[in-house]
C-alpha positions as CSV (number, residue, x, y, z in Angstrom):
1,M,0.4,26.5,18.3
2,H,-1.5,24.9,15.4
3,E,-1.5,21.1,15.4
4,S,-2.2,19.5,12.2
5,R,-5.2,17.0,11.9
6,T,-2.7,14.4,10.7
7,G,-0.1,15.1,13.5
8,R,3.5,16.0,13.2
9,Q,4.7,16.5,9.6
10,V,8.2,15.1,8.9
11,T,9.7,16.5,5.7
12,L,12.5,14.6,3.8
13,R,14.6,16.3,1.1
14,H,17.3,15.1,-1.3
15,G,18.3,17.5,-4.1
16,D,15.1,18.6,-5.8
17,R,13.1,15.7,-4.3
18,S,10.8,16.2,-1.3
19,A,8.5,13.9,0.7
20,V,6.3,14.3,3.8
21,V,5.4,11.6,6.3
22,V,2.8,12.2,8.9
23,E,2.3,11.0,12.5
24,L,-1.2,9.7,11.9
25,G,-0.8,6.2,10.7
26,A,2.8,6.9,9.5
27,A,1.2,7.8,6.2
28,L,3.1,9.1,3.2
29,R,1.4,12.4,2.5
30,H,3.5,14.1,-0.3
31,Y,6.2,13.3,-2.8
32,A,7.4,15.6,-5.5
33,V,10.4,16.2,-7.8
34,G,10.8,19.9,-8.1
35,D,7.3,21.2,-9.2
36,R,6.2,17.8,-10.4
37,L,3.9,16.0,-8.1
38,V,4.6,12.2,-8.0
39,L,2.1,11.4,-5.3
40,D,-1.6,12.4,-5.3
41,G,-1.6,13.0,-1.6
42,F,-3.4,15.2,0.9
43,A,-2.9,18.5,2.8
44,P,-1.8,18.5,6.5
45,D,-5.4,19.2,7.7
46,D,-7.2,17.0,5.3
47,R,-9.1,14.0,6.4
48,I,-7.4,11.0,4.8
49,T,-9.7,9.4,2.3
50,G,-9.4,6.2,0.2
51,G,-6.5,4.9,2.3
52,R,-4.3,7.6,0.8
53,G,-0.6,6.8,1.6
54,Q,-1.6,4.7,4.6
55,I,0.3,1.7,6.0
56,L,-2.0,-1.4,6.1
57,A,-1.1,-3.7,9.0
58,P,-1.5,-6.3,10.3
59,W,-3.4,-7.1,7.1
60,P,-3.9,-5.3,3.8
61,N,-7.1,-5.2,1.9
62,R,-10.2,-7.1,3.0
63,I,-11.2,-10.0,5.4
64,Q,-14.6,-11.5,4.7
65,D,-17.0,-10.8,7.5
66,G,-14.0,-9.8,9.7
67,R,-14.0,-13.4,10.8
68,Y,-11.1,-15.9,10.8
69,R,-9.9,-18.9,12.8
70,W,-6.4,-19.0,14.2
71,D,-4.7,-21.7,16.4
72,G,-8.1,-23.3,17.0
73,Q,-9.8,-20.0,18.1
74,D,-12.5,-18.0,16.2
75,Q,-11.7,-14.3,16.0
76,Q,-14.0,-11.5,15.1
77,L,-12.6,-8.1,13.9
78,P,-14.6,-4.9,13.6
79,L,-16.3,-4.4,10.2
80,T,-14.5,-1.3,9.0
81,E,-16.1,-1.7,5.5
82,P,-19.7,-2.2,6.7
83,G,-21.3,-1.8,3.3
84,N,-19.6,-4.9,2.2
85,G,-19.4,-6.6,5.6
86,N,-15.5,-6.7,5.6
87,A,-12.7,-5.8,7.9
88,I,-10.4,-3.6,5.7
89,H,-6.8,-2.4,5.8
90,G,-5.7,-3.4,9.3
91,L,-5.7,-1.7,12.6
92,L,-3.0,1.0,12.5
93,R,-4.4,3.6,10.0
94,W,-5.9,5.9,12.6
95,T,-3.3,5.5,15.4
96,S,-0.6,8.0,16.4
97,W,2.8,6.6,15.5
98,R,5.9,7.9,17.3
99,V,8.6,9.7,15.4
100,V,11.9,8.1,16.6
101,E,14.2,9.5,13.9
102,A,13.9,12.6,11.7
103,Q,16.9,13.5,9.5
104,D,17.1,15.5,6.2
105,D,16.6,12.4,4.1
106,R,15.4,9.7,6.5
107,A,12.5,9.3,8.9
108,V,11.6,6.4,11.2
109,L,8.3,6.0,13.0
110,D,7.0,3.2,15.2
111,V,3.9,2.0,17.1
112,S,2.7,-0.7,19.4
113,L,-0.1,-2.9,18.3
114,W,-1.6,-4.1,21.5
115,P,-3.8,-7.2,21.9
116,Q,-7.4,-6.4,21.3
117,P,-10.7,-8.0,20.3
118,G,-10.3,-9.9,17.0
119,Y,-6.5,-9.6,17.1
120,P,-5.1,-10.8,20.5
121,F,-1.5,-10.4,19.6
122,H,1.3,-7.9,20.5
123,L,3.4,-6.4,17.8
124,R,5.8,-3.6,17.3
125,V,5.7,-2.0,13.8
126,R,8.4,0.3,12.5
127,A,8.2,2.3,9.2
128,E,11.4,3.5,7.7
129,Y,11.4,6.1,4.9
130,T,14.6,7.2,3.0
131,L,15.0,9.6,0.1
132,D,18.0,9.5,-2.1
133,E,19.1,9.8,-5.8
134,D,17.1,6.6,-6.6
135,G,13.9,7.9,-5.2
136,L,11.9,7.1,-2.1
137,G,12.5,3.8,-0.3
138,V,10.1,2.3,2.3
139,A,10.6,-0.6,4.8
140,V,7.9,-1.7,7.2
141,V,9.2,-4.1,9.9
142,A,7.0,-5.9,12.3
143,R,8.2,-7.8,15.4
144,N,6.1,-10.1,17.5
145,L,6.5,-9.2,21.2
146,G,3.9,-11.6,22.4
147,E,4.0,-15.2,23.6
148,N,1.9,-16.7,20.7
149,A,2.3,-16.9,17.0
150,A,0.4,-14.2,15.1
151,P,-1.1,-14.0,11.6
152,Y,0.4,-11.1,9.8
153,G,0.3,-9.3,6.5
154,V,1.1,-5.7,5.4
155,G,0.7,-3.3,2.6
156,Q,0.6,0.4,1.7
157,H,-1.7,2.6,-0.3
158,P,0.0,5.3,-2.3
159,Y,-1.8,7.0,-5.2
160,L,0.4,8.0,-8.2
161,T,-0.2,10.7,-10.7
162,V,1.6,11.6,-13.9
163,G,-0.3,14.9,-14.4
164,T,-3.1,13.6,-16.6
165,G,-6.6,14.9,-15.9
166,T,-7.8,11.4,-15.4
167,V,-6.1,8.0,-15.4
168,D,-7.6,7.1,-18.7
169,D,-4.7,8.4,-20.8
170,A,-2.0,7.2,-18.4
171,L,0.1,4.2,-19.5
172,L,0.2,1.3,-17.0
173,T,2.7,-1.6,-16.8
174,V,2.1,-4.4,-14.3
175,P,4.5,-7.4,-14.6
176,A,2.0,-9.9,-13.4
177,R,1.1,-13.3,-15.0
178,T,-2.0,-13.7,-12.8
179,R,-4.8,-11.6,-11.5
180,L,-7.3,-12.5,-8.8
181,R,-10.9,-12.1,-10.0
182,T,-13.0,-10.5,-7.2
183,G,-16.7,-10.5,-6.4
184,E,-19.0,-7.7,-5.4
185,R,-17.5,-7.5,-2.0
186,G,-14.0,-7.1,-3.3
187,L,-12.9,-10.6,-2.2
188,P,-11.1,-13.0,-4.5
189,V,-13.1,-15.8,-6.1
190,A,-10.6,-17.2,-8.6
191,A,-7.1,-16.8,-9.9
192,E,-6.9,-16.3,-13.7
193,P,-4.0,-15.8,-16.1
194,V,-3.9,-12.3,-17.5
195,Q,-2.9,-13.5,-21.0
196,D,-5.5,-12.6,-23.7
197,S,-7.5,-10.7,-21.1
198,P,-8.2,-7.0,-20.4
199,Y,-6.0,-7.4,-17.4
200,D,-2.8,-8.0,-19.3
201,F,-0.6,-4.9,-18.6
202,R,2.7,-6.7,-19.1
203,T,3.5,-4.3,-21.8
204,P,2.6,-0.6,-21.4
205,R,-0.8,0.5,-22.5
206,A,-3.4,3.1,-21.8
207,I,-5.8,2.4,-19.0
208,G,-8.7,3.9,-21.0
209,T,-12.1,3.4,-19.4
210,Q,-11.1,0.2,-17.7
211,R,-12.0,0.0,-14.0
212,L,-9.4,-1.6,-11.8
213,D,-9.6,-2.7,-8.2
214,T,-7.5,-5.7,-8.9
215,P,-5.0,-7.9,-7.0
216,F,-2.2,-9.2,-9.2
217,C,0.3,-12.0,-8.3
218,D,3.0,-14.2,-10.0
219,L,5.1,-11.1,-10.5
220,D,8.1,-11.1,-12.8
221,R,11.2,-9.7,-11.2
222,D,14.4,-8.1,-12.4
223,A,18.0,-9.0,-11.5
224,R,17.7,-7.2,-8.2
225,G,14.6,-9.2,-7.2
226,R,12.2,-6.4,-7.7
227,A,8.9,-6.3,-9.6
228,V,8.4,-2.9,-11.1
229,V,4.9,-1.5,-11.7
230,S,5.0,1.7,-13.9
231,L,2.7,4.6,-14.5
232,A,3.7,6.9,-17.4
233,H,2.3,10.0,-19.1
234,S,0.6,9.3,-22.4
235,S,3.6,10.8,-24.2
236,G,5.9,8.2,-22.6
237,A,8.3,11.1,-21.7
238,W,8.0,10.8,-18.0
239,G,6.5,8.5,-15.4
240,T,7.0,6.7,-12.0
241,D,8.1,3.2,-11.2
242,V,6.8,1.5,-8.0
243,W,9.2,-1.3,-7.2
244,L,8.2,-4.3,-4.9
245,G,11.1,-5.9,-3.1
246,E,11.6,-8.1,-0.1
247,G,8.3,-9.5,1.3
248,A,6.1,-7.8,-1.4
249,G,4.7,-10.7,-3.4
250,H,1.4,-9.1,-4.5
251,V,0.1,-5.7,-5.8
252,Q,-3.3,-4.2,-5.9
253,V,-4.0,-1.6,-8.6
254,Y,-7.0,0.7,-8.1
255,T,-8.2,3.4,-10.4
256,G,-10.3,5.1,-7.8
257,D,-13.7,4.5,-9.3
258,T,-15.5,4.4,-6.0
259,L,-13.9,7.6,-4.5
260,P,-15.8,10.8,-4.0
261,E,-16.4,13.1,-7.0
262,G,-13.3,15.2,-7.6
263,E,-11.0,12.3,-6.5
264,R,-12.5,9.7,-8.8
265,R,-10.1,8.3,-11.4
266,R,-7.7,11.2,-10.7
267,S,-4.8,8.9,-9.9
268,V,-3.9,5.3,-9.6
269,A,-3.3,3.5,-6.3
270,I,-0.4,1.0,-6.7
271,E,-0.4,-1.0,-3.5
272,P,2.5,-3.3,-2.5
273,M,1.2,-6.1,-0.4
274,S,2.8,-9.1,1.3
275,C,-0.4,-11.2,0.8
276,P,-3.6,-11.1,-1.2
277,P,-7.0,-10.0,0.1
278,D,-8.7,-12.4,2.6
279,A,-5.4,-14.1,3.5
280,F,-6.4,-14.5,7.2
281,R,-9.1,-16.8,6.0
282,T,-7.4,-18.5,3.0
283,G,-3.9,-18.6,4.4
284,K,-2.5,-17.6,1.0
285,G,0.7,-15.5,1.4
286,L,-0.1,-15.2,5.1
287,V,3.0,-14.8,7.4
288,T,3.0,-16.8,10.7
289,L,5.0,-14.4,12.9
290,R,6.3,-16.4,15.8
291,P,7.3,-14.9,19.2
292,G,10.5,-12.7,18.7
293,E,10.4,-13.0,14.9
294,E,10.5,-10.1,12.5
295,H,8.9,-9.6,9.1
296,T,10.1,-6.9,6.6
297,V,8.5,-5.7,3.4
298,R,10.5,-3.3,1.2
299,W,9.2,-1.2,-1.7
300,G,9.8,2.2,-3.2
301,I,8.9,4.9,-5.7
302,T,11.3,6.0,-8.5
303,P,10.3,8.9,-10.7
304,W,11.9,9.1,-14.2
305,Q,12.0,11.3,-17.2
306,E,13.4,10.5,-20.7
């Protein structure tokens, strides 16, 4: 029997929509509407590159030097981005999650995050995927099973495509009033208003040659409490909305400029996050998850066509 390099493949279907979630990291591998690809994903036996579709917990993005202080104790995480000296994207990307529910239009996977060097806390994390007429909905729920309060953040790393050869011609909308300016190591150095800057995407405009690996915050939300980031074809005739709901107060937008040749600027990563980069050190947006408490982040993908 052939076993995929990304583990069990769980396929969800609703009408002409299909999505695939994999056992490795509970990553979102595929999403399409009919023949139209919504997600720039990966094949079952591909090595996952660039964080493609992965869940980022117990922190999204980067922690400077992998070092932080919590409850009077200094902690040192493995430097998983050694070139920049950072710990990046959490501890659950390369673990095998357990499929606990697999229906036609719903999948649930969970995993234990055991105490370990740099993160001596015990969490249970559950990922719930649902596919319906509104699109794909995702909920990531963490529960603290330990005896001490734990620092916690979460995000996810889907790459969206609207069928353009590169992202240059795609129209991007980000309903954010503030962006975090980052330094050479990808860490925030200042918060700046987007108004009158190249980072103002509050109305749709082409990405052009602009390079983005940018955290945004101060998100404007609709009547449902959702902030909606949109990527559209240059014609404006079709596109995809990524909505950020409960627990998702930040978003990172990445145009893939540092990816390998062939993947570079092919799609846009729109990453819902509960906190900005380096939150373990700065405390900004960081969740203190007390024993027995749960934290939930909800987000989703809604393709559309005029």
